[in-house]
N, C-alpha and C positions, 0 to 999 in steps of 0.2 A: 648523447644518451640513447641507448637502444630502445626500440619499441617495446611496450609492455607485452609480457608473455601471454600466449593464447590460453584461455581457461581450459581446464581439463575436467572430465567427469569426476564426480565425487568418489575418489578411490583412496586418497591418502597415500599414494604410492611414493616410496622413497627409492633412492638409488639401490639401497640394500635389497629391497624387495625385488626390484627389476633384475638385479644381478642374480638373486636366488633363483628366480624363474628362468633365467638364461642357463644357469648351472644345471637346473632340473632338465631342461630341454637337450642340453649338450654338455655332458659331464666334462668334456675336454675344454670347454670355454673358460677363458680367463676372466674372473670376476673384475679385474682391474681394467678390462677392455670394454667395459659396458658404456652406455650413452654418457653424455656430459652431465646428466642429472636430469631427474624428472621435472616437468614444468611445475612451477609454484601453483598452489591452490588459491582461488580467490578467498577473500576475507569471509564472505558469506558461507562458502563451502567448508572452510575450516571451522567456523563456529558450529555449524550443523554436525560435523564429525565429532567435535569436542563435547557436544552437549551430553551425550550419554556418559562419556569418560568423566566430565566434571561432576556429573550426578553421582557416579560411583565413588569419586573422591569425597564428595559431600557426605555420603553414607558412612564411609570409613571413619571420617573425622567426627561426625555427629555421634556415632556410636561409642566413640572414645570419650568425647567431652561431655556427653550427656550423663555419664556415669561418674565423672570426676568429682562433682560436688556431692554426690550421693555416697561416695565411699565412706566418709566418717560414720554416716548413719547405717550403711550396710555392715561395716565392721563391728560397730557397737551392737547390732542385733545378732550377728553371727558369732559373736564372741572373739573376734579377732583382736590383735594388738598391732603395735607399730610395725613389727616384722611382717604381720599378715598384710598390712597396708602396702608395705614395700614390695612384697612378692606378688600381690594382685597386679601391680603396675609393671614390676620387672618381668613377670611371666610373659605378658604381651610383648613388651619390648624385646626380650630375648628371642622369642619365636619370630619376630619381625626381623631382627638382626640377622639370624642365621638363614633365613629363607629369602631375603632380598637378592643376594647374588645368585641363588639358584633360579629364582623367577627371572632375573635379568638374562642369564644364559639361556634358559628356555625360550625367551623372547627372541633370541637370535637363531633359534632352531625351529620353532613351531609357530602356529597361528597366534598372533598377539590378542586377536579378539577372543578366541576360545579361552586363552589363558586368563584374561581379565574377567571374563564371566565366571570362570571356575573359581578364582580367588574371591569373587563377590559372593558366590554360593557358600563357600567355606566360611566366610566372615559372617554371613547372615544366619546360617544354621547355628554356629557357635554362639552368636549373640542371643538368639532365641532360647537356646538350652541354658545359657547362663542365668536367664531370668527365673529358672526353677531351682537355682542353687539353694542347698539346705545347710551348707557349711562352707568355711573358707577354702578347703581343699578342693571341693567341686568347682567353686568359682575360679580358682587359679587354673585348673585344668581347661575350663572353657576359655579362659583368657589366653591360654596358649594357642588354641585353635583360631581365636580371634587374631592373634598376632600372625599366624600363617597366612590367613586371608589378607590382613592388612599389608604384609610384606609384598604380596602380589600386587595389590593396588598401588602401593608406594612405588614399586620398581617400574611397573608397566605404564603408569601415567607418564613418567618421565620419558620412557622409551618411545611410546606412541607419539607423544607431542614432538619429540625430536625427529621422528620418522616422517612427519607430515610438514614440519615448519623448519626452514633454514635457520642457522644460528642468529643472523642478523635480525631476523624478523621475530625471533622467539621472545625477545623482551617485551614486545607489544602484547603478547598473550600471557605474560607473567602476571599482569593485572587481573586477568580472569581467574587465574589459579589463586592468586592472593585474595581476591573477593570471595572465591568459593571457601577457601580456608577460613577467612574471617567470619562469613555467614554461619558456617557450621560450628565454628568455635564459639561464636557469640550466642547462637540459638541453643546449642547443646546444653550449657549449664543452666540457661533460664528454663528450658523444657524440663531438664532433669530436676532442678530445684522444685518446680511446681508439681511435678509427678511425685517426688519424694515426700513433699509436705502434704499433698492433698489426695494422693492415690496410694501408691506404694513404690518402694524402690525397685520392685520387681519390674514395674512398667517401664523403667528406664532402659531396660535391655530389649523391650519389645517395640519401642517407638520407631526405631530405624527400619523395621522390617518392611512396611509399605513403601518407604523410599528405596529400599534395596530392590524390591520387585519391579518398581518403576525404572530403576537404573538398568536392571538386567534387560528389560524389553526395549528401552531406548537404545541401549548399545547394540542390541540385535539388529535394530533398523538403521542406525546412523553410522556405526563404526564399520566401514567397508574396506579394511585392509586386506591385501592379497595373502593367501596362505603360502608359507614357505614349504616347499616339498624337496627334500634332499636327504641323502643318507647321513644320519647323525649318530653320535656316540656320547651318551650322557656320562659325565664324570661321577658316578655314584660314590666312588671311594673318596674323591676330593671333597664332595659335598658332606659326606659323613664325618670325615676328619675335621673339616672346618666347623661343623655344628658341634661336634664333641669338644674340640679344643677351646672354642669360644664359650660354650656352656660351662665347662669346668672352671674357666677363668672367672666368669661372672658369678657362679655359685660361691667361689672363694672370696670374691670381693664382698658379697653380701653377707656372708657368715663370719668372716674373720673379725676378730675384735669383739664379737658379741656372742656367738655360740662356742667359740674357742679362741685362745689367744692368737695374736698375730705370729708369734714365734711358737709354733706347736708342730706336732707330727702331722696334723692335718694339712698345715701350710706346706711342710716339707714334701707332702705327697701331691697336693693339688696343683701348686704353681709349676714344679718341674714337669708334672703330667701334662698340663695344658701346653707347655712349651714343646714337649716331645710330640704331641699330637699335631700342633701347628707346623713344626718342622717336617713331620711326616707328610703333611698336606702339601708343602712346598715341593717335596721330592716327587709326589704323585702328579702334581701339576706340570712338572717338567716333562713328563712322559705321556700325559693324557692327550688324546687326539682333540677333544673338546674341553679344555680346562674350564672349571667354574670361574676362576680368576686367572687369566693368561698372564704369565710372568712378564711378557713383553710390555705390559702397561707400565711397569715400574721403570722402564728406561726413559719415560717422559717426565721431566722435572715438574711440569704443571699438574700432572695426575698425582704424583707423590705428594706435593705440597698441598693440593686441594683436598686430597684424602685425609691427611693428618690434620689440616685445619678444620675439616668437617667433623672429625672425631672430637676435637676440643670444643667446637661449637656445640655439638651434641651434649657434651658434659655441662656446659654453661647453660644451654637452654632447657633441656629435659630435667637435668639434675636439680635445678633450683625452682623453676616455675611450676613443676608438677606438684610442688608441695604448697602452692599459694592457697589452694582450697583449705588446707589445714590452718593456714595463717588466718584467713578470713573467718573460718567457722570456730576455730578453737582459741585463737588469740584475740579476735575482735568480737566473738559471740554472734556473728552474722548467720542468717538462715542459708540454707543451700541456694535458694533463689537469689538472695541478695549477694551471696558469694560469687555467683556468676556475673551479676551486674558490676561488681567491684572490679572484675578483671577486664572490663571493656577498654580501658585505656591501652592496655597491651595489644589487644586485638586490632583496635583502630590504628594504632601506630604501625602495626605490621601490614595491615591492608593498604593504607596510604602510601607507605614507603615502597612496597613491592610494586604497586601500580605506577607510581611516579618515576622510580628509577628504571623500571622496565621500558617505559615509553622513551625515556631519554636515552637509554642504551640502544634502542632501535633507531633512533634519530641520529645518534652521533657515532655508534659502533664502539664506543669506549665503555668498558665495564669495570676495570680494576679500581678506579676511583670510588665506585660504590661499594666494592668489597672492603676497601680500606675504611671508608666512613662508617660502614655498617659494623665492622670489627670494633672501631673506636666507641661507637654508641653502645654496643653490647657490653664492652668492658666498663665504660663509665656508669651505665645503668645498673650493672650488677654490683659494682663497688658502692653506689648510692644505697642500693637495697640492703647492704650489709649494715646500714646504720639505723634500720628501722626497729621499732619496738611495737608492743601491742597497743600503745596509746599514741602512736605517731599520727599526725593529721593526715586524713585520707587524701586530700588534694596533693600532698607531697609524695605519698606512695603511688598515686595515680601518675604523676609526672615521671617518676622513676621507672614505672612499668611501660609507659609510653615510649621512653627512650630505649628500653630493651626491645619492645616490639619493632620499633623503627629499625634498629640495627639488625634484627633477625630478618626482617622483610628484605633488607638489601643483600643478605648473605646467602640464604638457603638456595634460591634458584640460581644465583650467579656463580656459586662454586660449581654447580652442575654444568652450567653454560660454558664455563671456562674449559671443562674437560671435553664436552661434547663438540666443541669447536675444533679440537685438534685430532680426534680419533678417527680411524677409518670407519666406514659405514658398517663393516662387518663386526666391529667391536662396540657399536653404539649402545647396545642393550647391556652388555657386560660392564662397560665403563661407567654408564649412568648408574647402574645398580650398585657398583663398587662404592661410589660416593655416597649413595644413600645407606649402604651397609656400614660404612665407617661413622656416619652420623648417628645411626640408630645404635651402633656399638658404643659410641661415646655416651649416648643417652642412657643405655643399659647400665654402663659402668657408673655413671653419675647418679642414677636413681638408686642402684644398689648400694653404693658407697655412702651417698649423702642420706639415704634413708637410715642406714645404720648410725651415722653421725647424729642425725636428728633424734632418734630414739635414745641414744646415749646422752645427748645434751639435755633434753627435756626431762629425762629421769633425774639427772644431776640437779637441774634448776628446781624441779618440784621437790625433791628431798630437802634441798637447802632452804627453799621457801617455807615448807611445812615445819622444819626445824625451827625457823625463826618465829613461827606462830606457836610453837610448843605443842603441835598436835601431829597425829599420824594420819595416814591416808584413810578416808572414810570407808567402811565396809561396803562392798558392792559397787564402788565407784570405778574399779578397774585400774586405779592408779598404782596400786601396790605391784601389780604384775605387768606394768607397762602397757595397759590396754588404752584404747581410744575412749577418752572420758565423755560423759554427758554433762555439759556445764549446768543445765538447768536443774540437775539433781544434786549439785554440790552446794554446800553452805557458801555464803558470800565470800568470806575471806579466803577460803580454799579455792573457789573459782578464780578469784584474782590471781592467786599464785599460779594456777594452771594457765591462765591467759598470758601472764607475763613470761612463763616458761616456754610456751609456744611461740610467742613473739620473738624472744631472744634466740630460741633454737632455730627458727626459719632464717633469721638474720645471719646466723653463723653459717648457714649453708652457702650463702652469697659470698662469704669470705673464701670459700673454695671455688665457686663458679667464676668469680671475677679473675683470678689468676689464669684459669682455663681460657677464658675469652681473651686475655692478653697474649697467651701463647698463640692462639689463632690469629690475632693481629699481626704478630711478628712473622708468622709463616706466610700470611697473605702478602706482606711487603715484598717477599722474594719470588712471588709468582710473576712470570713474564707475561705482559699483555700482548696478545696477538689479535690482529684485526678479525672481526667476526665474518665468517663466510656468508655469502649471500645465496648459496645453494647448499644442497645436501651431498655434494661431492666429498 
């Protein structure tokens, strides 16, 4: 066994950064002829460098989850309906989806520290302005800018961690990422619930600002990655075509079957239009000097399978669990605060499984078994959630959520790890963000499609239930127009109908997410396991 490596100063230098500096000093230098790899950083040094990054991730997740349980109250006050609920979520996910690969490519070209600070500023300003929203449209616009900032934090977190830590050791730190995710996800709904009930829903958008300022200054002091200086060419045409094609597809998914029939002239224009735009993007990428998504990535089976598996995982995860706040508040009559507490089993399952599996991956170097097990648990948990109703015993719902959380904890980081383990250092940012892109794309499709399904199902269940009672929708309740109802303002029998409708409607969503998780499982089975590298070569 070789002697332990000599500690290096806190710089977080990866081979990619060393090669970039070499290229800047000598344009004729061959990047592949660089050193054997930068010396590993000590555990203490890595934790210090990660502190600001994890705080930035905490801000992004907190600002998203703190609003989740307030949305039914927000939409009820602003006069929104189920479509508004869906678009408030979809707008952020859509912006995140289209911006993630762009942030990832920029991370291969410019200062990662500057980029992560920029994304943090965008996210913080958008969150603060969102608190002043006076209508649903203003809130949706603010959510778009939140998504742009979140896209940067999502992509750059993976890139920076990969730049500092070799693949074999990365599992050890997956626990810290999982713990950060769990803490922000647990505290967000609780804080949001308390603020919504006792202060105002506006305050849920302001609470993350102090944390964001702290993250900005901690990043400034602790994240010391070298700046890449070389001649670059940004693929603006590819980025624009990717954003336009993806956006048009997601708009069609969210509106078809609700605002217009599936078989309609709108569909005949939007679907071929999105295909044409994406095909044009591929043609542009073939000629671009610095493509947003290099086509050479698709030659690797692991990358292709991991990307498609991430897409279906995103459908299963975001598409169904994002509506749990509606289930607890509108099907079970919980307050926003209790709604956050009720989701604890899912978060605890995620945190424990990501920490446990990450440490074992570092110890053994084997990661595929955890991907397979996570896919199985996500599929089983989603299928079990399809059986719930508004009166299902909470302990049973809690078990189902814990199984889903455990499955997600084993999948999200490890799908990225599988790809980072095989790509060249120069493609690290692009490849990492590409996996994040497919996951958020799947989530965007899932939220848009399942939001439309939920609105349709709930409307049908409510009409059927009210017809059974021989009554119509009470005036001002919002039920007639598909609005978000206030259970406390409804007569007892009508409230029971609404609760039953939302319980059955949310369960129907898992009938769609479970098959998506099953597809991800099949794809994971075909990923070839390769031994994790012990350096960043």
